[in-house]
ROSE-4610 file (N, C-alpha, C; in Angstrom, 1 decimal, always signed):
// ROSE-4610
residu = [M/M/M/S/S/S/V/V/V/A/A/A/D/D/D/L/L/L/W/W/W/E/E/E/A/A/A/L/L/L/K/K/K/K/K/K/K/K/K/L/L/L/S/S/S/D/D/D/Q/Q/Q/L/L/L/H/H/H/T/T/T/P/P/P/H/H/H/S/S/S/R/R/R/Y/Y/Y/G/G/G/F/F/F/A/A/A/V/V/V/L/L/L/A/A/A/V/V/V/A/A/A/T/T/T/A/A/A/T/T/T/F/F/F/L/L/L/E/E/E/F/F/F/V/V/V/L/L/L/H/H/H/W/W/W/I/I/I/G/G/G/P/P/P/F/F/F/H/H/H/Q/Q/Q/S/S/S/F/F/F/V/V/V/L/L/L/F/F/F/Y/Y/Y/P/P/P/T/T/T/V/V/V/V/V/V/L/L/L/V/V/V/A/A/A/M/M/M/R/R/R/A/A/A/G/G/G/F/F/F/G/G/G/P/P/P/G/G/G/I/I/I/L/L/L/A/A/A/T/T/T/V/V/V/L/L/L/S/S/S/A/A/A/V/V/V/S/S/S/A/A/A/G/G/G/Y/Y/Y/F/F/F/F/F/F/V/V/V/E/E/E/P/P/P/R/R/R/Y/Y/Y/T/T/T/F/F/F/A/A/A/I/I/I/R/R/R/T/T/T/S/S/S/E/E/E/D/D/D/L/L/L/L/L/L/G/G/G/P/P/P/A/A/A/L/L/L/F/F/F/A/A/A/L/L/L/I/I/I/G/G/G/V/V/V/F/F/F/L/L/L/T/T/T/A/A/A/L/L/L/T/T/T/S/S/S/S/S/S/R/R/R/N/N/N/K/K/K/A/A/A/R/R/R/Q/Q/Q/A/A/A/L/L/L/L/L/L/V/V/V/S/S/S/D/D/D/A/A/A/E/E/E/L/L/L/N/N/N/R/R/R/A/A/A/Q/Q/Q/A/A/A/V/V/V/A/A/A/H/H/H/I/I/I/G/G/G/S/S/S/W/W/W/H/H/H/Y/Y/Y/D/D/D/I/I/I/E/E/E/N/N/N/G/G/G/D/D/D/M/M/M/R/R/R/L/L/L/S/S/S/D/D/D/G/G/G/A/A/A/C/C/C/R/R/R/I/I/I/L/L/L/G/G/G/W/W/W/S/S/S/P/P/P/Q/Q/Q/A/A/A/S/S/S/I/I/I/S/S/S/L/L/L/Q/Q/Q/Q/Q/Q/A/A/A/R/R/R/D/D/D/L/L/L/V/V/V/R/R/R/P/P/P/D/D/D/D/D/D/R/R/R/A/A/A/Q/Q/Q/V/V/V/D/D/D/D/D/D/G/G/G/W/W/W/R/R/R/V/V/V/A/A/A/L/L/L/K/K/K/T/T/T/G/G/G/V/V/V/Y/Y/Y/D/D/D/D/D/D/E/E/E/I/I/I/R/R/R/M/M/M/I/I/I/S/S/S/T/T/T/S/S/S/R/R/R/R/R/R/R/R/R/L/L/L/L/L/L/Y/Y/Y]
num = [1/1/1/2/2/2/3/3/3/4/4/4/5/5/5/6/6/6/7/7/7/8/8/8/9/9/9/10/10/10/11/11/11/12/12/12/13/13/13/14/14/14/15/15/15/16/16/16/17/17/17/18/18/18/19/19/19/20/20/20/21/21/21/22/22/22/23/23/23/24/24/24/25/25/25/26/26/26/27/27/27/28/28/28/29/29/29/30/30/30/31/31/31/32/32/32/33/33/33/34/34/34/35/35/35/36/36/36/37/37/37/38/38/38/39/39/39/40/40/40/41/41/41/42/42/42/43/43/43/44/44/44/45/45/45/46/46/46/47/47/47/48/48/48/49/49/49/50/50/50/51/51/51/52/52/52/53/53/53/54/54/54/55/55/55/56/56/56/57/57/57/58/58/58/59/59/59/60/60/60/61/61/61/62/62/62/63/63/63/64/64/64/65/65/65/66/66/66/67/67/67/68/68/68/69/69/69/70/70/70/71/71/71/72/72/72/73/73/73/74/74/74/75/75/75/76/76/76/77/77/77/78/78/78/79/79/79/80/80/80/81/81/81/82/82/82/83/83/83/84/84/84/85/85/85/86/86/86/87/87/87/88/88/88/89/89/89/90/90/90/91/91/91/92/92/92/93/93/93/94/94/94/95/95/95/96/96/96/97/97/97/98/98/98/99/99/99/100/100/100/101/101/101/102/102/102/103/103/103/104/104/104/105/105/105/106/106/106/107/107/107/108/108/108/109/109/109/110/110/110/111/111/111/112/112/112/113/113/113/114/114/114/115/115/115/116/116/116/117/117/117/118/118/118/119/119/119/120/120/120/121/121/121/122/122/122/123/123/123/124/124/124/125/125/125/126/126/126/127/127/127/128/128/128/129/129/129/130/130/130/131/131/131/132/132/132/133/133/133/134/134/134/135/135/135/136/136/136/137/137/137/138/138/138/139/139/139/140/140/140/141/141/141/142/142/142/143/143/143/144/144/144/145/145/145/146/146/146/147/147/147/148/148/148/149/149/149/150/150/150/151/151/151/152/152/152/153/153/153/154/154/154/155/155/155/156/156/156/157/157/157/158/158/158/159/159/159/160/160/160/161/161/161/162/162/162/163/163/163/164/164/164/165/165/165/166/166/166/167/167/167/168/168/168/169/169/169/170/170/170/171/171/171/172/172/172/173/173/173/174/174/174/175/175/175/176/176/176/177/177/177/178/178/178/179/179/179/180/180/180/181/181/181/182/182/182/183/183/183/184/184/184/185/185/185/186/186/186/187/187/187/188/188/188/189/189/189/190/190/190/191/191/191/192/192/192/193/193/193/194/194/194/195/195/195/196/196/196/197/197/197/198/198/198/199/199/199/200/200/200/201/201/201/202/202/202/203/203/203/204/204/204/205/205/205/206/206/206/207/207/207/208/208/208/209/209/209/210/210/210/211/211/211/212/212/212/213/213/213/214/214/214/215/215/215/216/216/216/217/217/217/218/218/218/219/219/219/220/220/220]
x = [-41.0/-40.9/-40.3/-39.2/-38.4/-38.8/-38.3/-38.9/-38.7/-38.2/-38.0/-39.4/-39.6/-40.9/-42.1/-42.2/-43.3/-43.5/-42.6/-42.7/-43.3/-42.6/-42.9/-44.3/-44.8/-46.2/-47.1/-46.8/-47.4/-47.6/-46.6/-46.9/-47.6/-47.6/-48.5/-49.8/-50.3/-51.6/-52.0/-51.1/-51.8/-51.6/-50.8/-50.9/-52.4/-52.8/-53.8/-55.1/-55.2/-56.3/-56.2/-55.3/-55.2/-55.5/-56.5/-56.8/-57.8/-58.3/-59.3/-58.8/-59.6/-59.3/-59.6/-60.8/-61.4/-60.5/-59.9/-59.0/-57.6/-57.0/-55.7/-55.8/-57.0/-57.0/-57.2/-58.2/-58.6/-57.4/-56.1/-55.0/-54.3/-54.1/-53.5/-54.0/-55.5/-56.0/-55.8/-55.9/-55.7/-54.1/-53.1/-51.7/-51.6/-52.0/-51.6/-52.3/-53.6/-54.1/-53.2/-52.8/-51.9/-50.6/-49.8/-48.7/-49.3/-50.3/-50.6/-50.9/-51.5/-51.7/-50.2/-49.4/-47.8/-46.9/-47.2/-46.6/-47.3/-48.4/-48.9/-48.2/-48.2/-47.4/-46.0/-45.1/-44.0/-43.9/-44.9/-45.0/-45.3/-45.9/-46.3/-44.9/-44.1/-43.0/-42.1/-41.9/-41.2/-40.8/-40.5/-40.2/-38.8/-38.7/-36.9/-37.3/-38.3/-38.6/-39.0/-39.0/-39.1/-40.8/-41.4/-42.6/-43.2/-42.6/-42.9/-42.0/-41.7/-40.4/-41.1/-42.5/-42.9/-43.9/-44.2/-45.0/-44.1/-42.7/-42.1/-42.2/-41.7/-41.8/-43.3/-44.3/-46.0/-46.1/-45.5/-45.5/-45.2/-43.7/-43.3/-43.7/-44.3/-45.1/-46.5/-47.0/-48.2/-48.0/-47.1/-46.6/-46.2/-45.3/-44.9/-46.1/-47.0/-47.9/-49.2/-49.7/-51.0/-50.7/-49.3/-49.6/-49.0/-49.2/-48.7/-50.0/-51.4/-52.4/-52.3/-52.6/-52.6/-51.6/-50.3/-49.1/-49.2/-49.8/-50.1/-51.2/-52.2/-53.0/-52.5/-51.7/-50.8/-50.2/-49.3/-48.4/-49.4/-50.6/-51.4/-52.0/-52.5/-53.1/-52.0/-50.6/-49.9/-49.2/-49.1/-48.9/-49.7/-51.1/-52.2/-52.2/-52.1/-52.0/-50.7/-49.7/-48.6/-48.6/-49.3/-49.2/-50.2/-51.4/-52.4/-52.0/-51.5/-51.4/-50.1/-49.1/-47.6/-46.6/-47.1/-46.4/-46.7/-46.0/-46.5/-46.8/-48.0/-48.8/-49.7/-49.7/-50.7/-51.9/-52.9/-54.1/-55.0/-54.1/-54.6/-53.7/-54.6/-53.8/-53.7/-53.5/-53.0/-51.9/-51.4/-49.9/-49.5/-49.0/-47.9/-47.0/-46.1/-45.1/-44.9/-44.0/-43.8/-43.1/-42.4/-41.7/-42.6/-44.0/-45.1/-45.5/-45.2/-45.4/-44.3/-42.9/-41.8/-41.6/-42.0/-42.1/-43.0/-44.3/-45.4/-45.2/-44.7/-44.5/-43.3/-42.1/-40.8/-41.3/-42.0/-42.5/-43.3/-44.1/-45.1/-44.2/-43.2/-42.3/-41.6/-41.1/-40.3/-41.2/-42.5/-43.4/-43.6/-44.0/-44.2/-43.2/-41.9/-40.7/-40.7/-40.6/-40.5/-41.6/-42.9/-44.0/-43.7/-43.1/-43.0/-41.9/-40.8/-39.5/-40.0/-40.7/-41.2/-42.2/-43.1/-43.9/-43.1/-42.4/-41.5/-40.9/-40.2/-39.6/-40.4/-41.7/-42.8/-43.2/-43.3/-43.6/-42.4/-41.2/-40.0/-40.0/-40.1/-40.1/-41.4/-42.6/-43.8/-43.2/-42.9/-42.5/-41.5/-40.5/-39.6/-40.0/-41.0/-41.6/-42.3/-43.4/-44.1/-43.0/-41.9/-40.9/-40.4/-40.1/-39.6/-40.5/-41.8/-42.9/-43.1/-42.8/-43.1/-41.8/-40.8/-39.4/-39.6/-40.1/-40.3/-41.3/-42.4/-43.4/-42.8/-42.0/-41.3/-40.4/-39.7/-38.5/-39.5/-40.5/-41.0/-41.7/-42.2/-42.6/-41.6/-40.4/-39.3/-38.5/-38.6/-37.8/-36.2/-36.3/-34.8/-34.7/-33.3/-33.3/-32.2/-32.1/-30.9/-30.5/-29.3/-28.5/-28.0/-27.5/-27.1/-26.2/-24.7/-23.6/-23.2/-23.2/-22.8/-21.3/-20.5/-19.1/-18.7/-19.4/-18.9/-19.2/-20.3/-20.6/-20.7/-20.3/-20.3/-21.4/-22.5/-24.0/-24.4/-24.9/-25.6/-27.1/-27.7/-29.1/-29.6/-30.4/-31.1/-32.1/-32.9/-34.3/-34.9/-36.6/-37.3/-37.0/-37.0/-36.6/-35.3/-34.2/-32.9/-33.2/-33.8/-33.9/-34.9/-35.6/-36.5/-35.6/-34.8/-33.8/-32.7/-32.4/-31.2/-31.8/-32.9/-33.7/-33.5/-33.3/-33.2/-34.6/-34.8/-35.9/-36.3/-37.6/-37.3/-36.6/-36.2/-35.7/-34.4/-33.5/-32.4/-31.2/-30.4/-29.0/-28.1/-27.3/-26.4/-25.0/-23.7/-22.5/-21.8/-20.8/-20.2/-19.7/-19.2/-18.9/-19.8/-20.9/-22.3/-22.5/-22.6/-22.6/-21.8/-20.3/-19.4/-19.5/-20.2/-20.4/-21.2/-22.2/-23.3/-22.6/-21.5/-21.0/-20.4/-20.3/-19.9/-18.3/-17.6/-16.2/-15.3/-15.8/-14.9/-14.8/-16.1/-15.9/-15.7/-15.3/-15.0/-13.7/-12.7/-11.8/-11.6/-13.1/-13.3/-14.0/-14.9/-15.6/-14.5/-13.6/-12.7/-11.9/-11.6/-10.8/-11.9/-13.1/-14.1/-14.5/-14.4/-14.6/-13.6/-12.3/-11.3/-11.4/-11.6/-11.7/-12.9/-13.9/-15.1/-15.0/-14.2/-13.9/-12.9/-12.4/-11.4/-12.2/-13.2/-13.9/-15.3/-15.8/-17.1/-18.2/-18.0/-18.6/-18.2/-19.4/-19.3/-20.2/-19.4/-20.2/-19.4/-20.1/-19.6/-20.9/-20.4/-21.5/-21.1/-21.6/-21.2/-22.0/-21.7/-22.9/-22.9/-24.2/-24.7/-25.4/-25.2/-25.9/-27.0/-28.6/-29.4/-29.1/-29.5/-29.4/-30.0/-30.9/-31.3/-30.5/-29.5/-28.5/-29.1/-30.2/-31.1/-30.8/-30.4/-30.3/-29.1/-28.5/-27.4/-28.0/-27.5/-28.3/-27.1/-27.4/-26.5/-27.0]
y = [+201.8/+200.9/+201.7/+200.6/+201.0/+201.2/+201.7/+202.0/+200.4/+199.7/+198.3/+197.7/+197.8/+197.0/+197.8/+199.0/+199.6/+199.1/+199.0/+198.5/+197.2/+196.2/+194.7/+194.9/+195.8/+195.6/+196.2/+196.9/+197.4/+196.6/+195.8/+194.6/+193.4/+193.0/+192.2/+192.6/+193.8/+194.0/+194.3/+194.5/+194.8/+193.4/+192.5/+190.8/+190.5/+190.8/+190.2/+190.6/+191.9/+192.4/+192.1/+191.6/+191.1/+189.7/+189.2/+187.9/+187.5/+188.2/+187.9/+188.7/+187.9/+188.6/+190.0/+190.3/+191.8/+192.6/+192.3/+193.1/+193.5/+192.5/+192.2/+193.2/+192.9/+193.6/+195.1/+195.4/+196.7/+197.5/+196.8/+197.3/+197.7/+196.9/+197.4/+198.7/+198.8/+199.9/+201.3/+201.1/+202.5/+202.4/+201.6/+201.9/+202.7/+202.3/+203.2/+204.6/+204.7/+205.9/+207.0/+206.2/+207.1/+207.4/+206.7/+206.8/+208.0/+207.8/+209.0/+210.2/+210.3/+211.6/+212.1/+211.3/+211.8/+212.1/+211.7/+212.1/+213.6/+213.5/+215.0/+216.2/+215.7/+216.5/+216.6/+215.9/+216.1/+216.8/+216.9/+217.6/+218.9/+219.3/+220.5/+221.1/+220.4/+220.8/+221.4/+220.4/+220.7/+219.7/+219.9/+219.1/+218.2/+217.9/+217.1/+215.6/+214.9/+213.5/+212.9/+211.3/+210.6/+210.6/+210.2/+209.9/+208.6/+207.7/+206.3/+206.0/+207.2/+207.2/+206.4/+206.8/+206.5/+205.1/+204.6/+203.5/+202.3/+202.3/+201.0/+200.7/+201.3/+201.1/+200.5/+201.3/+200.7/+199.3/+198.9/+197.8/+196.5/+197.0/+195.9/+195.9/+196.9/+196.7/+196.1/+196.1/+195.3/+194.0/+193.8/+192.1/+191.6/+192.4/+191.8/+191.6/+192.4/+192.2/+191.6/+191.7/+191.1/+190.0/+189.8/+188.7/+189.1/+188.0/+188.1/+188.6/+188.3/+188.8/+190.6/+190.9/+192.3/+193.0/+192.4/+193.1/+193.1/+192.3/+192.7/+193.7/+193.7/+194.9/+196.0/+196.2/+197.4/+198.0/+196.9/+197.1/+198.0/+197.2/+197.6/+199.2/+199.4/+200.7/+201.6/+201.2/+202.2/+202.8/+201.9/+202.2/+202.9/+202.7/+203.4/+204.9/+205.2/+206.5/+207.2/+206.6/+207.4/+208.0/+206.8/+207.2/+208.1/+208.3/+209.3/+210.6/+210.6/+212.0/+212.5/+211.8/+212.1/+212.2/+211.4/+211.4/+212.2/+213.2/+213.9/+213.3/+213.6/+214.7/+214.4/+215.0/+214.7/+214.7/+214.0/+213.9/+213.3/+212.5/+212.0/+210.4/+209.5/+208.4/+208.4/+209.6/+209.7/+209.0/+208.5/+207.9/+208.8/+209.5/+210.3/+209.4/+208.9/+208.0/+206.6/+205.9/+204.4/+204.9/+205.9/+206.4/+206.7/+207.2/+207.6/+206.3/+205.1/+203.9/+203.0/+203.8/+202.8/+203.0/+204.0/+204.4/+203.4/+203.6/+202.7/+200.9/+200.9/+199.4/+198.8/+199.8/+199.4/+199.2/+200.1/+199.9/+198.7/+198.6/+197.3/+196.1/+196.0/+194.6/+194.5/+196.0/+195.8/+195.6/+196.1/+195.8/+194.2/+193.6/+192.1/+191.3/+191.9/+191.0/+191.4/+192.4/+192.6/+192.0/+191.8/+191.2/+189.8/+189.0/+187.5/+187.4/+188.3/+187.8/+188.1/+189.3/+189.4/+188.3/+187.8/+186.7/+185.5/+185.1/+183.9/+184.2/+185.3/+185.2/+184.9/+185.6/+185.8/+184.0/+183.3/+182.0/+181.3/+181.6/+180.8/+181.3/+182.4/+182.9/+182.0/+182.0/+181.4/+179.9/+179.2/+177.9/+177.6/+178.4/+178.5/+178.7/+179.5/+179.8/+178.5/+177.6/+176.6/+175.7/+175.2/+174.2/+174.7/+175.7/+176.2/+175.7/+176.1/+175.6/+174.3/+173.7/+172.1/+171.5/+172.0/+171.4/+171.7/+172.7/+173.3/+172.4/+172.2/+171.2/+169.8/+169.3/+167.8/+167.8/+169.2/+169.0/+169.2/+169.8/+169.8/+168.3/+167.9/+166.2/+165.6/+165.5/+164.7/+165.1/+166.5/+166.9/+167.1/+167.7/+167.9/+169.2/+169.7/+170.9/+171.0/+172.1/+172.2/+173.8/+173.9/+175.0/+175.4/+176.8/+177.2/+178.3/+178.0/+178.9/+179.8/+181.1/+182.1/+182.5/+181.8/+182.1/+183.5/+184.3/+185.6/+186.4/+186.5/+187.4/+186.9/+185.6/+185.0/+184.7/+184.9/+184.6/+182.9/+182.5/+181.3/+181.1/+180.7/+180.9/+179.3/+179.5/+178.2/+178.0/+176.7/+176.4/+176.6/+176.8/+176.8/+175.5/+174.2/+173.1/+173.5/+173.8/+174.1/+174.8/+175.9/+177.0/+176.6/+175.8/+175.2/+174.5/+173.5/+172.7/+173.5/+174.6/+175.2/+176.4/+176.7/+178.0/+179.3/+179.0/+180.5/+180.8/+182.2/+182.7/+181.9/+181.7/+181.4/+182.2/+181.6/+182.3/+183.1/+182.6/+183.3/+183.1/+184.4/+184.3/+184.8/+183.7/+184.0/+183.8/+184.2/+184.1/+182.9/+182.3/+181.2/+181.1/+182.2/+182.4/+181.9/+182.3/+182.2/+180.9/+180.3/+178.8/+177.9/+178.2/+177.6/+177.7/+178.6/+178.8/+178.0/+177.4/+176.2/+175.2/+174.8/+173.5/+173.3/+172.0/+171.5/+171.8/+172.5/+172.8/+171.7/+170.3/+169.2/+169.1/+169.3/+169.0/+170.2/+171.3/+172.4/+172.4/+171.5/+171.2/+170.3/+169.3/+168.7/+169.5/+170.2/+171.1/+172.1/+172.6/+173.5/+172.7/+171.3/+170.5/+170.2/+169.9/+169.6/+170.8/+171.9/+173.4/+173.3/+173.4/+173.5/+172.4/+171.2/+170.5/+170.7/+171.1/+171.4/+172.8/+173.7/+174.9/+174.2/+173.5/+172.8/+172.0/+171.2/+170.1/+170.4/+171.6/+171.6/+170.6/+169.9/+169.1/+168.8/+169.1/+169.0/+167.9/+166.7/+165.6/+165.5/+165.6/+165.4/+165.3/+164.6/+164.5/+165.3/+166.2/+166.9/+167.1/+167.5/+167.6/+169.4/+169.6/+171.3/+171.6/+172.7/+172.8/+174.1/+173.9/+174.8/+176.2/+177.2/+178.4/+178.5/+177.7/+177.6/+177.0/+176.2/+175.8/+174.7/+173.9/+173.1/+171.8/+171.6/+170.1/+170.1/+169.0/+168.6/+167.7/+168.6/+167.9/+167.2/+166.1/+165.3/+165.3]
z = [+74.2/+72.8/+72.0/+71.4/+70.5/+69.1/+68.2/+66.9/+66.3/+66.5/+65.9/+66.3/+67.6/+68.3/+67.7/+67.6/+67.0/+65.5/+64.8/+63.4/+63.3/+64.2/+64.3/+64.6/+65.6/+66.0/+64.8/+64.2/+63.1/+62.0/+61.8/+60.6/+61.2/+62.3/+63.0/+62.8/+63.1/+63.1/+61.6/+60.6/+59.4/+58.9/+59.0/+58.6/+59.3/+60.6/+61.0/+60.4/+59.7/+59.1/+57.9/+57.0/+55.6/+55.5/+56.0/+56.1/+55.1/+54.5/+53.6/+51.9/+50.8/+49.6/+49.6/+50.1/+49.9/+50.7/+52.0/+52.3/+51.9/+51.2/+50.6/+49.2/+48.4/+47.4/+47.9/+48.5/+49.0/+49.6/+50.3/+50.5/+49.3/+48.4/+47.1/+46.6/+46.5/+46.1/+46.8/+48.1/+48.9/+49.2/+48.9/+48.8/+47.4/+46.6/+45.3/+45.1/+45.8/+45.9/+46.9/+48.1/+48.8/+48.1/+47.2/+46.6/+45.5/+44.9/+43.8/+44.8/+45.7/+46.5/+46.8/+47.2/+47.5/+46.4/+45.0/+44.1/+43.6/+43.8/+43.6/+44.6/+45.6/+46.8/+46.3/+45.7/+45.0/+44.0/+43.1/+41.8/+42.5/+43.4/+43.9/+44.6/+45.1/+45.8/+44.8/+43.8/+42.8/+41.5/+40.5/+39.2/+39.3/+40.3/+40.4/+40.7/+40.3/+40.7/+39.6/+39.6/+38.5/+38.5/+37.7/+37.7/+38.5/+38.3/+39.1/+40.5/+41.1/+42.3/+43.5/+43.6/+44.8/+44.5/+43.5/+43.1/+43.2/+42.9/+43.0/+44.6/+45.6/+47.0/+47.3/+46.6/+46.8/+46.5/+45.2/+44.9/+45.7/+45.9/+47.0/+48.0/+48.9/+50.2/+50.2/+48.9/+48.7/+48.6/+47.7/+47.6/+48.8/+49.6/+50.9/+52.0/+52.0/+52.8/+52.5/+51.3/+50.9/+49.9/+49.2/+48.3/+47.0/+46.0/+44.6/+43.8/+43.8/+43.3/+43.5/+44.8/+45.0/+44.5/+44.6/+43.9/+42.6/+41.7/+40.4/+40.1/+40.8/+41.1/+41.1/+42.3/+42.4/+41.4/+40.8/+39.7/+38.4/+38.1/+37.2/+37.4/+38.6/+38.9/+39.0/+39.6/+39.4/+38.2/+37.2/+35.9/+35.2/+35.6/+35.1/+35.7/+37.1/+37.6/+37.2/+37.0/+36.6/+35.2/+34.5/+32.9/+32.6/+33.5/+33.5/+34.0/+35.3/+36.1/+35.9/+35.3/+35.9/+34.8/+33.6/+32.6/+31.3/+30.6/+29.8/+28.5/+27.9/+28.1/+29.5/+30.5/+31.7/+31.2/+32.2/+32.2/+31.0/+30.2/+28.8/+28.9/+28.2/+27.7/+26.3/+25.8/+24.3/+24.2/+23.2/+22.9/+21.6/+21.4/+20.4/+19.6/+20.3/+19.9/+20.8/+20.0/+21.0/+22.1/+22.0/+23.6/+24.7/+24.2/+25.3/+26.1/+25.5/+26.3/+26.9/+26.7/+27.2/+28.7/+29.1/+30.8/+31.5/+31.1/+31.7/+31.5/+30.4/+30.1/+31.1/+31.1/+31.9/+33.3/+33.8/+35.1/+35.5/+34.4/+34.5/+34.7/+33.9/+33.7/+35.2/+35.5/+36.7/+38.0/+37.8/+39.0/+39.2/+38.2/+38.1/+38.7/+38.2/+38.6/+40.3/+40.5/+42.0/+42.9/+42.2/+42.8/+42.8/+42.0/+41.8/+42.9/+42.7/+43.7/+45.3/+45.7/+47.1/+47.3/+46.5/+46.9/+47.0/+46.2/+46.4/+47.9/+48.0/+49.6/+50.6/+50.5/+51.7/+51.9/+50.6/+50.7/+51.3/+50.9/+51.7/+53.1/+53.6/+54.9/+55.9/+55.2/+55.8/+56.1/+55.0/+55.0/+56.1/+56.2/+57.3/+58.8/+58.8/+60.1/+60.5/+59.3/+59.8/+60.2/+59.5/+59.8/+61.4/+61.6/+63.1/+64.0/+63.8/+64.9/+65.0/+63.8/+63.9/+64.7/+64.5/+65.2/+66.7/+66.9/+68.4/+68.9/+68.4/+68.8/+69.1/+68.1/+68.1/+69.6/+69.6/+70.6/+72.1/+72.3/+73.4/+73.8/+72.8/+73.2/+73.3/+73.0/+73.1/+74.1/+74.8/+75.7/+75.3/+74.1/+73.7/+73.1/+72.8/+72.1/+71.1/+70.5/+69.6/+69.6/+68.8/+68.9/+67.5/+67.3/+66.1/+66.5/+66.2/+66.4/+65.1/+65.2/+64.1/+64.2/+63.5/+63.9/+63.7/+62.7/+62.2/+63.5/+64.1/+65.0/+66.3/+66.5/+68.0/+68.7/+68.0/+68.6/+68.6/+69.7/+69.9/+69.8/+68.9/+69.1/+69.4/+70.6/+71.1/+70.4/+70.6/+70.1/+71.4/+71.2/+72.2/+73.5/+72.6/+73.5/+74.2/+73.8/+74.6/+75.5/+75.3/+76.4/+77.7/+77.3/+78.4/+79.3/+78.7/+79.4/+80.3/+79.6/+80.4/+81.0/+81.1/+82.1/+81.3/+80.2/+79.3/+78.6/+78.5/+77.7/+76.6/+75.9/+74.5/+73.4/+72.5/+71.6/+71.8/+72.7/+73.5/+72.6/+72.7/+71.8/+73.0/+72.8/+74.0/+73.2/+74.4/+73.5/+73.7/+73.2/+73.3/+74.7/+75.7/+77.0/+77.7/+77.2/+78.3/+78.1/+77.0/+77.0/+77.6/+77.4/+78.4/+79.7/+80.5/+81.9/+82.3/+81.4/+81.7/+81.9/+81.3/+81.3/+82.9/+83.2/+84.5/+84.5/+85.3/+85.1/+84.9/+85.6/+85.1/+83.7/+83.0/+81.7/+80.2/+80.9/+80.1/+79.4/+79.8/+79.1/+77.8/+78.0/+77.0/+76.0/+76.6/+75.4/+74.4/+75.3/+74.5/+73.4/+73.8/+72.7/+71.7/+71.9/+70.8/+70.0/+70.5/+69.8/+68.8/+69.1/+68.2/+67.2/+67.5/+66.2/+65.5/+66.0/+65.3/+64.2/+64.7/+63.9/+62.9/+62.8/+61.8/+60.7/+61.3/+60.6/+60.3/+61.0/+60.8/+61.6/+62.3/+62.9/+64.6/+65.1/+66.9/+67.1/+67.9/+68.3/+69.9/+70.8/+72.2/+73.1/+74.3/+75.4/+76.5/+77.1/+78.3/+79.3/+80.4/+81.6/+81.7/+82.0/+81.9/+83.2/+83.8/+84.8/+84.3/+84.9/+84.4/+85.2/+84.6/+85.2/+86.6/+86.9/+88.2/+89.3/+88.7/+89.5/+90.5/+90.1/+91.0/+90.2/+89.0/+88.5/+87.6/+87.3/+86.5/+85.3/+84.1/+82.6/+82.1/+81.3/+80.5/+79.1]
């Protein structure tokens, strides 16, 4: 198993466990406690780091995996922890000058911004996943498919419906040449002409005959 596969499996397991408010807010508390412990380790190694260096990624992680509310809680707890344990004078909430508030206040503002930004990104991603799932269900019922071609890297991404029709694995990504090989030889010149027009106009509209990868049927 690759590192990427292990990371995806870890994220899925974590998402499955954070399905209740108690687990999400508990995750925020645990994440800040872990960051505080690691900050103590860094202080023990040497005074070469900033007081909030580990709390920024902690806030982003909590907001990404648990949502807006837990992200705000992680921001508040991180500001309190850093202000008490790592900002001079340490182990006190005493405020000598207005500058003593600058670090925690600035961190809190940035933390709220990062939480809002990360939560908005997650909501957009979830909406996209729902939209893709609905599209795949609709295409399965209608026995149709769709595709998207990335001109920059030359990859063509097929919907699950298109994969089923053509005999490819779900969520397949193939090259343009592989897709062209599926076209019936008599129609390939027509495809080439239509593709050249599409690259100029941004529109591809054609009817061609394709052969499934099983080579057992002809698709129109």
